[in-house]
Structure formats: structure tokens, C-alpha cells
N, C-alpha and C positions, 0 to 999 in steps of 0.2 A: 500539555502543563500547566500550571503556576506557578508565573511565574511572579520574581516581586522584585525588587529592587539588590536585591544579596546576588552580584551575577558568578561572586565561586559557586551558590546553593543552584541557579538558575541550572550553573551548563555539568556540576557534577547530575543534576537532575537528568539533563540530557542527554547525558553518557551514556546512562543508567540502561535510560526508556534504548538507547538509538542500542545498545550492544545486545538487548536483549531483544531486540528486531532482528540484528545479525546473525543471532543467534538458534532464531525462529529460520530462518534461511532467506527472510530478507535481502534485497539485493538493491532498491531501494527505501530511502528512509526518507522521510520529510518531519519538520520540526514546525511549530506555528512559528506565527505572527511574534515581534520583543523578544523572540526566544532569550537575552542573552538581559534583560533586564525592559521590565514594567512596573516601573518609581516614576515617581516626582518627572514630570515632563521637561523644564525645565537641569533638572541636571541629568535626562536622559542629553539633552546638546551636549552640555560640558563633559560630559564623559562619550563620547563617538571618539570612535574608533577610525581607523585607514581599513581599507581594502587587505591591508599586508599585516594588523594590529593582528592581537591574542585570540580577538573573538575566532577569526578565521581563520588563523593557526591551528587553532585546536581542530577546529571542523579538519583542516584538510592536513592533518596530522590524524583524525582518525580514523576519517573514509581510510586512506593509505592502509594505518591500521585492518582493517576490517573490509576491505578489499571494494565496500558498495560506489554506489554512486547514494551522494546525503544533500537534499538540498535543507540547507539554514535556512530557515520560513523565512525570518527576516532579523534585521540588526541595526543600531542607529551611526550609520554611517556616513563620516566625515564629509560637509560642502565646503564651500564654498562662502560661505555667508556665516558668520557666526553665534547668529540667532537661531537659527535653522537645522534637522542632518535631515539627512537622502534616509527613508525605508525601506530597506535594501535587501533582496532575496538573494543567496548564490547559492547555484551548482558545481559540490564538488564528483568529478571523480576518482575511480577504486586507486588509482595513483596519488590521488589529491590533490590535481588539476582540479581552476579552476575553471568550468566547464563553460558559467556565461553567469551571471547577473542583472538585476532586473532594478530597478528603481519606483517605487506603488504614485503610480499615476490619478487616483483618483482620491482626494484625502478629508475625514472624516471629521466635517465641520456640519455640526447639529447640534437644533435642539430645542430636542421631545418636551418636557419639564423642569422642573426645579431642580429636580434629582437627574436628567441626567442633559446632560448637555457636557459639551465636549468639541474645542476647536484643536482641530488635529496641522494645521496649517500653521499654526501660531509657532509652531516649532519642529514643522519640517518641512523640506524642501522638495515638491511632484517632479516626479523626472517626467518621461517626454517618449522611453523607448519605445514597442513592442517587444518582447522577445520570445523565439521560438530556438531551446535546444536540442539540435538533432545529439545519442547517441547511441549506445548500441542495444540500448531494452528500447528506445523508440526514443520519436521527437515529445517536449516536453513545452506547453505552453505557458511561461508565466507568469503569477498576477498573489495582488495580494491582497486577501478580508475588502475591503470595502469598493475596490473594483468589481466584485461580487455581482451589485448591481448595476453594471451598465455591461450592456450583451454586446454592443456592436464592439468590445474589444478582445471581447473572445470570437465572437465570427471572424475577425480580421487575424486572430492566432491559429484559428482552425483551418481559413485560406491559408496564413501561411505555411502551415505541412504540420498542427497541432493534435497529435495523436490522445496523449495526456497533456489533462490541462490540471497545476501544483495552483489551490486561494489556501495558503498560509491564513489565520487570522485568528483576531482576538476580538471576535463577533461581541458585540454588549447581550444582556440578558435578556433584554429586554424586546431588542428587535431580533434578536437568536432565538427563543422562542415558538416566534412565529416566520419566521421569515428563510432559517437556513436550508432550513427542508427543501420547503419547495424553490429557493435561488439554485440551491447547485443541483439538483437531479432535473430540472430543464434546463442548466449549460451545458449537462452534459447531454440529452434528450437536442436539444437541437441543436448540437454542435459535433453530435456523433463520434463525442470525445470519451473516453474515462477520465475525471473528475478524481483528485486526490487533495481533501480538507483536513490536515493535521489544523489540531483552534485551540488560545490557551482557555482556562474551566477555571469557574469560582473566582475569590474577592482578592487584588491586588494590592500592594501599598504606596499606589498614588494619590493618594487625598480622597480616595472613595470616588475616585469616579467614574469607575468602572468595573463589573460584575460581567466574568463573560463565560458565558452560551455551555459551549467544551462540547461534545456532539463530533468529535474529528471523522472524517468519516471516509471511506470511497465507494464511487457510485461505476456503476458499467456505462456504455450508450444511450443503453436500454432506459435507463433512470431506475431503475431499481439501485438500490443502496443493497451493496455488497458483505462492507465492513465496516460497524459503530465504534468507536470505544465505549467504557460503562461511565459511568459519573468518578467525577475524578485525573490523577492523572493515568494513562494508561498507553495501549496502542488499537490501532486497527489494523487488519492486518489482511489481505487478500490477495491469489493470484490476478494478476492483472494481463486477461489473454489481448493479443493485440491484432488477430486472429476474428473473435469477437468482432471486431473495431469493422472489420473488414467487410463480416462478413453481414453485419447491418447498414453497412456506407454501399453495400450492394444493392441492394435487396429495397430499396431505395433512398435512394440517389439525391440528396434534398441538394447539396452543394449544385449541383449540376440544373436543377429547378428554380431556380434563381433568379429574379428578376427583375430585382430591384436591389 
């Protein structure tokens, strides 16, 4: 997706893509970080919603209508701090029930250059809890974007039973062009998990603070990229075979060999 500050346009784009994916037979569908809003960050806090607000209600209804597991990659959830919101990922079941939610733990505070400076912690409150969601499709370990750089988080998710790691993101073009592919493949390889990484792409109307790299992709537990979206809004669709995961783990039982 290429989300902006226009929440209605973002919703129309997300719904169209989700419906297309469901029409192709997808049973689990994920959207990127900041699905509902990617504009001026102070306004993001003012527009923050509760878990029973309009954004989650729309995703609840759509998951139920299509009968799919649906991951809202993230939205701006109200917190107890009037100056900061949570960056929250929510997993909905095919009956529309909220199965799990994860609040982004690692916040993107960087100063790479005069053109690439960002302090997410100024408007976002960090979460504190790791989340693995067991479902009839498999166990999903939830994370968001900058979390990808912290290997220990994914090791803990895998140790807690995760089979599919979700990484909805808005990775910057500057960092994404060099790091996005290798980091996603590494997390898949070292944890012997599938990785589903929905992504924002292109320019957003957030005051020129970011341009997103895109390249939404699905990676298998051997580190192969099995599907990747082309430039611009679109879909990456693949079969997630958990038997392949079990075979890889059985042939190379890395978790059993860990000593530290």
C-alpha cells in the first residue's frame, strides 16, 4: 500500500487489495504498518482510536464477510498518554473476533542524515509484551517494522511456538534498499519460520519525513523469497506449507542445539 493522511482513501485501497487476495483463495491476509494513516505524526496521535473504533470495526466486518484470518498490520491506538499513541497490530479471525494484538516494542529513532531523521518515540508509546497467536492455520508471531533489527525478539517468538512471523512495515527507502531483503531472509533462516512482510511503498504526505521501500514479500523457512510484490500497491501471494517448516526443523534441529 501507499497510505497517506486520507483515512477513507487508505481504507478503500486496503479493502480492494484484501478482497482481491481473498478472491485468489488467500486464507490469511496481512496489510502494512500504518495501514489507516501515514501523514503528519502529531495528527496521528489526535486521530488515535480505541480497539473498538472505526478502523478495527471495519476490519472485523471485512474478516467476517470474507471468512479469512486478517492482520491489520498496524493502526494508531489510543494510549493513556495524550501526546503519544500505540502502534498496534491486530489479528482478526474469520468470524471477525480479535484473536490477538501486539503493540510495537522497538521504536524507530534514527538520525541518518539531514534528509533521513525520525523520532517515533515522540508520538508513539512502546509496547512491552511478545505475542504468539495460535490459530487453525498455524501459530503467528507478531512484530512490526523496526522490530526486524532485533534478532532476540524473533528467537523468543520461535521458542514460544511461532511458525509464521509477521512483519508489517513502512521501511524507509534509504535503509530498505540495503537491509530489507537480508534481514527478512535472516529472520526466516535463523528461526526456521515462514515470514510474511506486508509493506508500505512510495511517498507519503507526512511532511517529507519518509519514502517507503516497498517489496512486500513472503519468505520460506529456508530463506527463499517465494513471493514479492512489484513496484507500487499490489499483492504478494504464496502457499504457506507448514509441513516444509517441520521438515526443515527436523533435518536441522537448531533450537535443540542452542547452548546460550
